[in-house]
C-alpha positions in Angstrom: -5.9 10.4 -32.3 -8.8 12.1 -30.1 -11.5 10.1 -31.5 -9.1 6.7 -30.7 -8.9 8.1 -27.1 -12.5 8.5 -27.4 -13.4 5.1 -29.0 -10.9 2.9 -27.3 -9.9 4.4 -24.2 -6.5 5.6 -23.4 -4.5 2.0 -23.2 -6.1 1.3 -26.8 -5.2 4.6 -28.3 -1.9 3.6 -26.7 -1.6 0.6 -28.4 -2.6 2.0 -31.7 0.2 4.8 -31.8 2.8 2.2 -30.8 1.2 0.1 -33.8 1.3 3.4 -36.1 4.8 4.3 -34.4 6.2 1.1 -35.3 4.8 0.7 -38.8 7.9 0.3 -40.6 9.2 -2.2 -37.9 5.8 -4.2 -38.1 5.3 -4.5 -41.4 6.6 -7.6 -43.6 6.4 -7.2 -47.6 7.1 -10.1 -50.3 8.6 -8.5 -53.3 6.6 -9.7 -56.8 7.5 -8.0 -60.0 4.4 -5.8 -60.6 3.2 -3.1 -63.2 3.4 0.6 -62.4 -0.2 0.6 -62.1 -0.3 -2.4 -59.8 2.2 -0.7 -57.6 0.1 2.6 -57.6 -2.7 0.2 -56.4 -0.6 -1.5 -53.8 0.2 1.6 -52.6 -3.1 2.9 -52.3 -4.3 -0.4 -50.9 -1.2 -0.3 -47.9 -2.5 2.9 -46.8 -6.0 1.7 -46.5 -4.9 -1.4 -44.5 -2.7 0.5 -42.1 -5.7 3.0 -41.6 -7.4 0.0 -40.5 -4.8 -1.2 -38.9 -4.8 1.7 -36.2 -8.6 2.4 -36.1 -9.6 -0.8 -35.1 -6.9 -1.3 -32.8 -6.2 -4.5 -34.6 -3.3 -6.8 -33.3 -2.2 -8.1 -36.8 -3.6 -8.2 -40.3 -2.5 -10.3 -43.4 -3.2 -9.9 -47.5 -3.5 -11.5 -50.7 -4.1 -10.1 -53.9 -4.5 -12.3 -57.3 -4.9 -10.2 -60.6 -5.7 -12.3 -63.8 -4.8 -15.8 -61.5 -1.6 -14.1 -60.3 -0.9 -13.3 -56.9 0.6 -9.5 -57.5 0.6 -8.6 -53.8 1.3 -10.5 -50.2 1.6 -8.4 -47.2 1.9 -8.6 -43.4 1.0 -6.3 -41.1 1.3 -5.5 -37.4 1.2 -8.0 -34.6 1.5 -12.0 -35.0 2.1 -11.7 -31.3 1.8 -8.3 -29.5 3.8 -9.4 -26.3 6.4 -10.6 -28.1 6.5 -8.3 -30.8 6.7 -10.9 -33.5 5.6 -9.5 -36.8 3.1 -10.4 -39.2 4.4 -11.9 -42.4 3.2 -13.6 -45.6 3.9 -16.8 -44.5 2.1 -16.3 -40.9 -0.8 -18.3 -40.1 -4.1 -17.4 -39.3 -7.5 -19.1 -38.2 -9.6 -18.8 -41.2 -12.5 -20.3 -39.7 -15.6 -20.7 -41.5 -13.5 -20.5 -44.5 -12.5 -23.7 -43.7 -16.2 -24.8 -44.9 -14.9 -24.4 -48.5 -12.2 -26.6 -48.2 -14.7 -29.3 -47.2 -17.0 -28.0 -50.2 -13.9 -28.8 -52.7 -13.5 -32.1 -50.6 -17.7 -33.2 -51.2 -16.7 -32.3 -55.0 -14.1 -34.6 -55.4 -15.5 -37.6 -53.9 -18.7 -36.4 -56.2 -16.7 -36.5 -59.0 -15.9 -39.7 -58.5 -19.1 -41.5 -58.2 -18.5 -41.7 -54.3 -21.4 -40.0 -52.5 -25.0 -39.2 -54.0 -26.0 -35.6 -52.5 -29.7 -36.2 -52.3 -29.0 -39.4 -50.2 -29.9 -39.5 -46.1 -27.0 -38.6 -44.5 -27.7 -42.2 -42.6 -26.6 -43.7 -46.0 -22.8 -42.9 -45.1 -23.4 -42.7 -41.1 -25.8 -45.3 -40.1 -26.0 -44.2 -36.4 -26.9 -40.9 -36.9 -30.4 -40.3 -34.8 -33.0 -40.2 -37.4 -35.5 -37.3 -37.2 -38.5 -36.0 -38.0 -38.0 -35.9 -41.5 -35.0 -37.2 -43.3 -31.9 -35.3 -44.1 -29.4 -35.0 -47.1 -26.0 -34.0 -47.3 -27.4 -31.1 -49.9 -29.4 -29.6 -47.5 -26.6 -29.2 -45.0 -24.1 -28.3 -47.6 -26.9 -25.5 -48.1 -27.9 -24.7 -44.1 -31.0 -25.3 -45.1 -31.0 -29.0 -43.4 -32.9 -27.8 -39.9 -29.5 -28.5 -37.7 -29.1 -26.0 -35.2 -25.8 -23.7 -34.9 -24.1 -23.0 -31.5 -25.6 -22.2 -28.9 -24.9 -20.5 -25.3 -20.7 -21.2 -25.3 -20.4 -24.1 -27.1 -18.1 -22.1 -29.6 -15.3 -22.0 -26.9 -15.4 -25.6 -26.4 -12.0 -26.6 -25.5 -12.5 -30.5 -25.5 -10.9 -32.5 -27.5 -12.5 -35.5 -30.0 -11.0 -37.8 -31.4 -12.8 -37.4 -34.9 -15.4 -35.4 -36.3 -17.9 -38.4 -36.0 -16.7 -38.3 -32.5 -17.7 -34.7 -32.0 -21.2 -34.9 -33.6 -22.7 -36.0 -30.1 -22.6 -32.3 -29.2 -26.2 -32.0 -31.7 -26.7 -35.0 -33.1 -30.3 -36.0 -30.7 -31.7 -32.4 -30.5 -34.7 -32.1 -33.0 -34.7 -30.0 -36.4 -35.5 -26.6 -35.9 -37.6 -27.2 -39.7 -38.1 -29.1 -41.9 -35.0 -29.3 -44.6 -35.2 -27.6 -47.6 -38.1 -25.2 -46.1 -36.0 -22.4 -44.4 -32.1 -21.5 -44.1 -30.2 -21.7 -41.0 -26.8 -21.4 -41.1 -25.2 -24.2 -39.4 -21.5 -25.2 -38.3 -22.9 -28.2 -36.9 -25.1 -29.5 -40.2 -20.9 -29.2 -42.1 -19.1 -31.3 -39.1 -22.0 -33.6 -39.8 -20.8 -33.4 -43.5 -16.6 -33.7 -42.8 -17.9 -36.6 -40.6 -19.0 -37.9 -44.1 -16.4 -37.3 -46.3 -13.8 -39.0 -43.5 -16.5 -42.3 -43.4 -16.8 -42.7 -47.4 -12.9 -42.0 -48.0 -11.9 -44.2 -44.8 -9.6 -41.1 -43.5 -9.5 -38.5 -41.5 -10.7 -35.3 -42.7 -8.2 -33.5 -42.4 -5.5 -36.2 -44.0 -8.3 -36.7 -47.2 -8.3 -32.9 -47.5 -4.3 -32.5 -47.5 -3.9 -35.1 -50.0 -7.0 -34.3 -52.4 -6.9 -30.8 -52.3 -4.0 -29.0 -50.2 -1.3 -30.5 -51.0 -1.7 -31.2 -55.0 -2.3 -27.2 -55.1 0.5 -25.9 -52.9 -1.2 -25.2 -50.0 1.8 -25.5 -48.2 1.1 -23.3 -45.2 -3.0 -24.8 -44.9 -3.2 -27.3 -42.3 -5.9 -28.5 -39.0 -5.2 -26.2 -36.3 -4.7 -28.9 -34.0 -3.8 -28.0 -30.3 -0.5 -29.8 -29.2 2.1 -30.4 -32.3 4.2 -27.2 -33.2 3.1 -25.6 -35.8 5.5 -22.5 -37.1 4.2 -19.5 -37.7 0.6 -19.5 -35.8 -0.6 -16.5 -34.5 -1.5 -15.4 -30.9 -5.1 -15.1 -30.8 -7.1 -12.1 -29.4 -10.3 -10.5 -28.3 -11.4 -6.9 -27.6 -13.0 -6.3 -24.6 -16.3 -3.8 -24.5 -14.0 -1.0 -24.4 -11.5 -1.3 -27.5 -8.7 -3.0 -25.5 -6.8 -6.4 -27.0 -7.0 -9.4 -24.4 -6.0 -13.1 -24.7 -8.9 -15.1 -26.7 -9.9 -18.2 -24.2 -7.9 -21.7 -25.1 -10.1 -23.6 -27.5 -9.8 -27.0 -29.3 -11.1 -27.0 -33.1 -11.0 -31.2 -33.1 -15.0 -31.4 -33.4 -15.2 -28.8 -36.5 -12.2 -29.4 -38.8 -14.5 -29.0 -41.6 -17.0 -26.2 -40.7 -14.5 -23.9 -38.9 -11.3 -25.9 -37.6 -8.2 -24.6 -40.4 -5.5 -22.4 -40.3 -4.3 -20.8 -43.6 -2.6 -17.5 -45.3 -4.3 -15.6 -47.4 -1.9 -16.5 -50.2 -3.0 -19.8 -49.8 -6.5 -18.8 -49.7 -5.4 -16.4 -53.1 -4.2 -19.9 -54.4 -7.2 -22.3 -53.3 -9.6 -19.7 -55.0 -7.7 -19.8 -58.3 -7.8 -23.4 -58.5 -11.0 -23.8 -57.6 -12.2 -20.7 -60.4 -9.5 -22.3 -63.3 -10.6 -26.2 -62.2 -7.3 -27.1 -61.2 -9.2 -29.1 -58.2 -12.8 -29.8 -59.7 -14.2 -29.9 -63.3 -16.0 -27.0 -64.5 -19.6 -28.9 -64.1 -18.3 -29.5 -60.6 -17.8 -26.1 -59.5 -20.4 -25.0 -61.2 -22.7 -27.1 -59.3 -21.2 -25.9 -55.9 -21.8 -22.3 -57.3 -25.0 -22.6 -58.6 -27.7 -20.5 -56.4 -29.5 -22.8 -54.1 -33.7 -22.1 -53.7 -35.9 -23.1 -50.7 -38.9 -25.5 -51.7 -41.0 -22.5 -52.3 -38.6 -20.8 -54.6 -37.2 -18.6 -52.4 -33.0 -17.5 -53.1 -31.0 -18.2 -50.1 -27.9 -16.2 -51.6 -25.8 -18.9 -51.4 -24.6 -21.8 -53.3 -23.4 -25.5 -51.2 -21.8 -23.4 -49.0 -20.3 -20.3 -51.2 -21.7 -17.1 -50.7 -23.1 -15.2 -54.0 -23.4 -11.6 -54.3 -23.0 -8.5 -56.4 -20.8 -5.7 -54.8 -21.0 -2.0 -54.9 -19.3 -2.1 -58.4 -21.5 -4.4 -59.9 -18.9 -7.2 -59.7 -20.2 -10.5 -58.8 -18.7 -11.8 -56.0 -18.4 -15.7 -54.7 -17.0 -15.9 -51.2 -16.9 -17.1 -47.6 -16.2 -15.0 -43.7 -14.7 -16.7 -41.4 -15.3 -15.9 -37.6 -13.2 -17.7 -35.1 -12.3 -17.4 -31.8 -9.6 -15.1 -32.6 -9.7 -14.9 -36.0 -11.2 -13.0 -38.6 -11.2 -13.7 -42.5 -12.5 -13.2 -45.9 -12.0 -15.1 -49.4 -13.5 -13.2 -52.1 -13.5 -14.5 -55.6 -14.5 -12.4 -58.5 -15.0 -14.3 -61.6 -15.5 -11.5 -64.4 -12.9 -10.3 -63.3 -10.2 -13.0 -62.8 -9.3 -11.8 -59.2 -9.3 -13.1 -55.7 -8.5 -11.5 -52.6 -7.7 -12.6 -49.2 -7.9 -11.2 -45.8 -6.9 -12.4 -42.0 -7.0 -11.0 -38.7 -6.3 -12.7 -35.7 -8.5 -11.0 -33.0 -12.3 -12.2 -33.3 -15.6 -10.3 -33.9 -13.7 -8.3 -36.8 -15.7 -9.6 -39.9 -17.2 -6.7 -40.7 -13.9 -4.7 -41.1 -12.2 -7.3 -42.8 -15.3 -8.0 -45.3 -15.3 -3.6 -45.6 -11.2 -4.0 -46.4 -11.8 -6.4 -49.2 -14.6 -4.7 -50.9 -12.0 -1.6 -50.9 -9.2 -3.3 -52.3 -11.4 -5.1 -55.4 -12.1 -1.4 -55.9 -8.7 -0.1 -55.7 -7.3 -3.3 -57.5 -10.4 -2.9 -60.2 -9.6 -6.6 -61.6 -6.7 -6.0 -63.7 -4.2 -4.2 -61.3 -5.1 -0.8 -62.2 -6.7 2.4 -60.0 -9.9 3.7 -61.4 
């Protein structure tokens, strides 16, 4: 407790203590049939998660772990709404930030399988009025973060302006010059993925979120996944928080994500994200060859590897496991989805506070170590 006082100040320490003391009331578990070794792993993982919740003064946290194609653990910790003391449940919906790009990646994959998109055609093939640049840009380069389109500047990520469509939102950046010749450098760009979403909408003839719902989320049972609309009432949606400089919780500013559905505008649950991970891994939403294309390592023109596919992050963890993943940082949200193909394991973690992406990633790594790919402790 002394460390909490030193790091976060008096109020943060009191909040952390309150969270710890109310742990049994602020945790919602969903029963699953698990083996004895899996239950031991769950018990250990639960303690790790509860410790992170206290030490980092997180408002809420939710976890889902899949092993051998089956969800073995889903659990909520802390508060969906701190003021009202609404606990996180496995059905609580969090902002998933840039994990939304994976939905867009699969949406492109669906169109690709149907022969409706050419990844190496100029973007003007699909969005004719997108301003031409010094060099042509392709959808593949947009998806690989090698297009040269810029990312957010200043406080643009805090936009609260509504847009009627992704295409309308392109006005934010569409007149800006490219940062470099496409294919020669990597520059992470959510705006590039806004353009990807506009392309999906144009080709499909419907809003991006409608196409994703009808072709991806609904067919595979992701019933708690939706675009983060501002005005509609969305059940089980969390309240959003930030940390102050001294570690206290405060409400996040209101934002409107209608300009970036395809790059960072979705709500979901860890259980739905695990379901999505398995649908991709087990070829239930795309053919294996399409998945392999999306997961293929991208290289720059000079042969330098980017560490990503289209836009799946490709890593090897501390235990030597190959990981295909994405992190999501949003206003009032931090998320990670990690797929371990060789272990047939999928893990998703969400929290309703900004800026704790490294902590969420570290927790995901710890969970992978605990479950070990087969539900057993080391």
